[in-house]
C-alpha positions as CSV (number, residue, x, y, z in Angstrom):
1,M,157.9,-4.0,182.7
2,N,156.9,-7.1,181.7
3,S,156.8,-9.4,178.6
4,E,153.4,-8.5,177.6
5,L,154.7,-4.7,177.1
6,I,157.6,-6.5,175.0
7,S,154.9,-8.4,173.5
8,N,152.8,-5.4,172.3
9,T,155.5,-2.5,171.6
10,Y,157.1,-4.7,168.9
11,S,154.1,-6.5,167.7
12,L,154.9,-10.0,169.0
13,N,153.6,-13.7,169.8
14,H,153.5,-13.9,172.9
15,V,153.5,-17.6,174.5
16,G,153.0,-18.5,177.9
17,S,152.8,-17.1,181.0
18,I,153.1,-12.9,181.5
19,Q,156.6,-12.7,183.5
20,E,158.1,-9.6,185.0
21,V,161.3,-8.6,183.4
22,D,163.8,-6.5,185.3
23,R,167.4,-7.7,183.1
24,F,168.6,-9.2,180.0
25,G,171.7,-11.3,179.2
26,S,172.6,-14.1,177.4
27,L,172.3,-17.4,176.8
28,E,175.0,-18.4,179.7
29,N,172.8,-16.9,182.0
30,E,169.1,-18.0,181.9
31,E,167.1,-17.4,184.7
32,Q,163.5,-16.2,185.5
33,R,163.0,-12.6,184.5
34,V,165.6,-12.2,182.5
35,L,165.5,-11.3,178.6
36,L,167.3,-13.7,176.3
37,W,167.3,-14.0,172.1
38,T,168.5,-17.0,169.8
39,K,167.9,-17.8,166.1
40,S,169.7,-21.3,166.8
41,K,167.0,-24.5,167.3
42,Q,169.7,-26.2,169.1
43,L,169.9,-23.4,171.8
44,F,166.2,-22.6,171.2
45,L,165.8,-26.4,172.8
46,K,168.4,-25.6,175.8
47,V,166.6,-23.0,177.5
48,K,164.2,-24.1,180.4
49,K,163.5,-20.3,182.2
50,G,163.2,-16.9,181.5
51,V,161.6,-14.8,178.6
52,L,163.1,-15.9,174.9
53,L,163.2,-13.8,172.0
54,A,162.9,-16.7,169.1
55,P,162.2,-16.6,165.4
56,Q,158.2,-17.6,164.7
57,S,159.2,-20.4,162.9
58,F,160.2,-22.2,166.3
59,S,156.7,-21.9,167.6
60,N,155.9,-25.5,166.6
61,L,159.3,-26.5,168.4
62,K,159.3,-28.3,172.3
63,L,158.1,-25.6,174.7
64,E,159.2,-24.9,178.1
65,D,156.3,-24.4,181.1
66,E,158.9,-22.0,182.8
67,V,160.1,-20.0,179.5
68,T,157.9,-17.3,178.3
69,Y,158.3,-16.9,174.3
70,L,158.1,-14.1,172.6
71,F,158.0,-15.5,168.7
72,C,159.4,-13.0,166.4
73,E,158.8,-11.8,162.2
74,K,161.5,-9.9,162.3
75,S,165.3,-10.7,163.8
76,P,165.0,-11.6,167.1
77,R,168.3,-10.0,167.5
78,L,166.8,-6.7,166.2
79,I,163.6,-6.9,168.6
80,F,166.7,-7.3,171.3
81,A,168.7,-4.4,170.7
82,K,165.7,-2.6,170.3
83,V,164.6,-3.4,173.7
84,L,167.5,-2.7,175.4
85,N,167.7,0.6,173.6
86,D,164.6,1.6,174.5
87,F,163.9,-0.1,178.3
88,F,167.4,-0.2,179.2
89,K,169.0,3.3,178.5
90,E,170.2,3.7,182.1
91,N,172.5,0.2,182.0
92,H,174.3,2.3,178.9
93,L,178.1,2.7,179.8
94,D,179.2,6.0,181.2
95,D,183.0,6.1,179.0
96,F,183.5,9.7,179.6
97,K,184.3,9.9,183.2
98,N,187.8,9.7,183.8
99,C,188.9,7.9,186.9
100,I,192.5,7.4,186.7
101,D,193.3,9.5,190.3
102,I,192.1,6.3,191.8
103,H,194.7,4.4,189.6
104,R,197.8,6.7,190.3
105,S,197.5,6.5,193.6
106,N,198.7,3.0,193.6
107,T,202.3,3.1,193.4
108,K,202.5,-0.3,192.1
109,I,201.6,0.1,188.9
110,T,203.3,2.4,185.8
111,I,200.5,5.3,184.3
112,G,201.9,7.5,181.3
113,E,200.8,10.6,180.1
114,N,197.4,11.7,178.5
115,V,195.9,8.1,179.8
116,F,191.5,7.5,180.0
117,I,191.0,5.1,183.0
118,G,187.0,4.6,183.0
119,E,184.6,3.4,186.0
120,N,185.1,-0.4,187.6
121,V,188.4,-0.8,186.3
122,T,190.7,-3.2,187.9
123,I,193.9,-2.8,187.5
124,G,197.0,-5.6,188.9
125,D,200.0,-4.9,190.3
126,G,203.4,-4.7,187.8
127,T,201.1,-3.5,185.3
128,Q,202.5,-0.6,182.7
129,I,199.8,1.4,181.1
130,L,201.9,3.6,178.3
131,H,201.0,6.7,176.7
132,N,197.6,7.9,175.3
133,T,195.8,4.6,175.9
134,S,192.5,4.1,177.0
135,I,190.8,1.8,179.6
136,F,186.9,1.8,179.6
137,S,184.4,0.6,182.0
138,N,184.4,-3.0,183.0
139,S,187.7,-4.1,182.3
140,V,190.0,-5.9,184.4
141,I,194.0,-6.4,183.5
142,G,196.2,-9.0,185.2
143,K,199.6,-8.3,186.4
144,D,202.1,-7.7,184.9
145,C,200.9,-6.9,181.8
146,L,202.5,-4.1,179.5
147,I,199.7,-2.1,177.6
148,N,201.3,0.0,174.1
149,T,200.8,3.6,173.5
150,N,197.7,4.2,171.5
151,C,196.0,0.9,172.8
152,S,191.7,1.0,173.8
153,I,190.4,-1.5,175.9
154,S,186.9,-2.5,176.0
155,T,185.5,0.2,173.1
156,P,182.2,-0.9,171.8
157,G,182.1,-3.1,169.1
158,L,180.3,-3.0,165.8
159,G,177.4,-5.0,166.7
160,C,173.9,-3.4,164.7
161,E,171.2,-5.1,162.4
162,F,168.9,-3.8,159.5
163,D,165.5,-3.1,160.4
164,G,164.8,-1.9,156.5
165,D,166.9,1.0,155.4
166,R,167.9,2.2,159.0
167,I,170.9,0.6,161.0
168,V,169.5,-0.1,164.9
169,K,172.8,-0.7,166.7
170,F,172.9,-3.7,169.6
171,P,173.7,-2.2,172.7
172,Q,177.5,-3.4,174.2
173,F,177.4,-3.8,178.3
174,G,180.1,-6.5,178.6
175,G,183.9,-5.9,179.4
176,V,186.9,-7.0,178.6
177,V,189.1,-9.4,181.3
178,I,192.6,-9.6,180.6
179,G,195.1,-12.1,182.4
180,D,198.3,-12.0,183.9
181,R,201.6,-11.4,181.5
182,V,199.4,-9.5,178.5
183,E,201.7,-7.9,176.1
184,L,199.4,-5.5,174.1
185,G,201.5,-3.9,170.8
186,P,200.5,-0.2,169.6
187,N,197.5,1.2,168.3
188,T,195.6,-2.3,169.2
189,T,192.0,-2.8,170.5
190,I,190.1,-5.1,172.2
191,R,186.3,-4.5,172.3
192,R,184.1,-5.3,174.9
193,G,181.4,-8.3,175.0
194,A,178.1,-7.2,173.8
195,L,177.0,-8.8,176.9
196,D,179.4,-11.2,178.7
197,N,183.7,-10.8,178.4
198,T,186.0,-9.9,176.1
199,I,188.6,-12.6,177.0
200,V,192.2,-12.8,176.7
201,G,194.7,-15.6,178.5
202,S,197.6,-14.7,180.8
203,G,201.0,-15.0,178.5
204,T,199.3,-13.6,175.6
205,L,201.2,-11.7,173.0
206,V,199.4,-9.1,170.6
207,G,201.2,-7.3,168.6
208,S,200.4,-3.4,166.8
209,L,197.4,-2.5,165.0
210,S,195.4,-5.8,165.8
211,N,191.7,-5.8,166.5
212,I,190.2,-8.2,169.1
213,G,186.6,-8.4,168.4
214,H,183.9,-8.3,170.7
215,N,183.0,-11.4,172.9
216,C,186.6,-13.2,171.8
217,R,187.8,-16.0,174.1
218,L,191.7,-16.0,173.5
219,G,194.0,-18.7,175.3
220,E,196.9,-18.8,177.5
221,N,200.4,-17.8,176.0
222,C,199.3,-17.1,172.8
223,V,201.5,-14.8,170.1
224,L,199.1,-12.8,167.3
225,T,201.8,-10.3,165.6
226,S,200.8,-7.8,164.0
227,Q,197.6,-6.2,161.8
228,I,195.5,-9.2,163.3
229,A,191.8,-9.2,163.0
230,L,189.3,-11.5,165.0
231,G,186.0,-12.2,163.4
232,G,183.3,-11.2,167.0
233,S,183.0,-14.5,168.9
234,T,186.3,-16.3,167.9
235,I,187.7,-18.6,170.1
236,I,191.5,-19.4,170.0
237,G,193.1,-21.7,172.3
238,D,196.0,-22.2,173.7
239,K,200.0,-21.8,172.7
240,V,198.1,-20.4,169.4
241,F,200.4,-18.3,166.5
242,M,198.9,-15.9,164.0
243,G,201.3,-15.1,161.4
244,I,201.2,-11.2,160.2
245,N,198.1,-9.8,158.7
246,S,196.1,-12.5,159.8
247,S,192.5,-12.9,160.1
248,T,189.5,-15.3,161.4
249,K,185.3,-15.2,160.0
250,N,183.1,-14.3,163.2
251,K,182.6,-17.5,165.5
252,V,185.6,-19.4,164.1
253,V,187.2,-22.0,166.7
254,I,190.6,-22.7,166.5
255,G,192.1,-25.3,168.4
256,N,195.1,-25.7,170.7
257,D,198.8,-25.3,169.2
258,V,197.5,-24.1,165.8
259,T,199.7,-22.0,163.2
260,V,198.1,-19.5,161.1
261,G,199.9,-18.7,158.2
262,M,200.9,-14.9,157.5
263,G,198.2,-13.0,155.4
264,A,195.4,-16.6,156.1
265,V,191.6,-15.9,156.6
266,V,190.3,-18.6,158.5
267,V,186.7,-19.3,158.0
268,K,186.3,-22.2,159.1
269,D,187.3,-24.0,162.8
270,V,190.6,-25.0,163.1
271,P,191.2,-28.3,165.5
272,D,194.4,-28.9,167.5
273,N,198.1,-29.3,166.6
274,S,197.3,-28.0,162.6
275,L,198.6,-25.5,160.4
276,A,196.2,-22.7,158.6
277,I,197.5,-21.3,155.4
278,G,196.2,-19.3,152.6
279,V,193.1,-17.8,151.8
280,P,191.2,-19.0,152.3
281,A,192.9,-21.3,155.1
282,K,193.8,-24.4,153.9
283,I,193.7,-26.8,157.1
284,T,196.9,-29.8,157.1
285,P,197.7,-31.6,160.4
286,K,200.9,-30.4,161.8
287,K,204.3,-32.5,161.0
């Protein structure tokens, strides 16, 4: 497959040399032969290599010699999703093959009943996985963790784009990386990253009935009580406390040593050493 084939298939404006495409990635992994996408002018100007899907309105910006541009009248994220669905079907993860026997042979971990463990999963010594939990492909779990009953790790999120009246799913190819001494409460789910990994830092505790969205990054020694909902790509620093039933908008950045009050809805970035309380959350410095 090459950039010209993609351009012709989806009626895109091809600018630059014809480039072979054998991989896809995020903007953190730009290389030749890698398909990328962006809708941000700031990020568009930072790309130096690869095949880049971008809005047609960006075609008058500075262009790089080593980048092949595919300018889109429709959403570049939509086109990216279509390419992944049409040309990279072999990359879709197999979430039906249970590899639990490999892990049961490790006497340094404890696994309960009715547990599913997918392919390419690593579990650290001293970790306990309780009953009815599912750990899907591309998961890394550190040492001395406690994964409570009915948890799900590395499930795909609800990434999608509208194409007229039709919903196109954005395939989720990333994974989940959980540090050491992490505890997940019952019925909590951690969504796999779309292209990279969702990350939970060491020492962090997540209470019951919580949802960690795709591409989220949680720091170390955080406490997320229960019924926490983190929108996709939320970034949380170290030593953050989130009260019961609090939530974040996608792509919000919360700094270190922040307290989010019970029921708060965080819709904008929160600096270090702050309180975020209310709906929408009002941000004040800690005293």
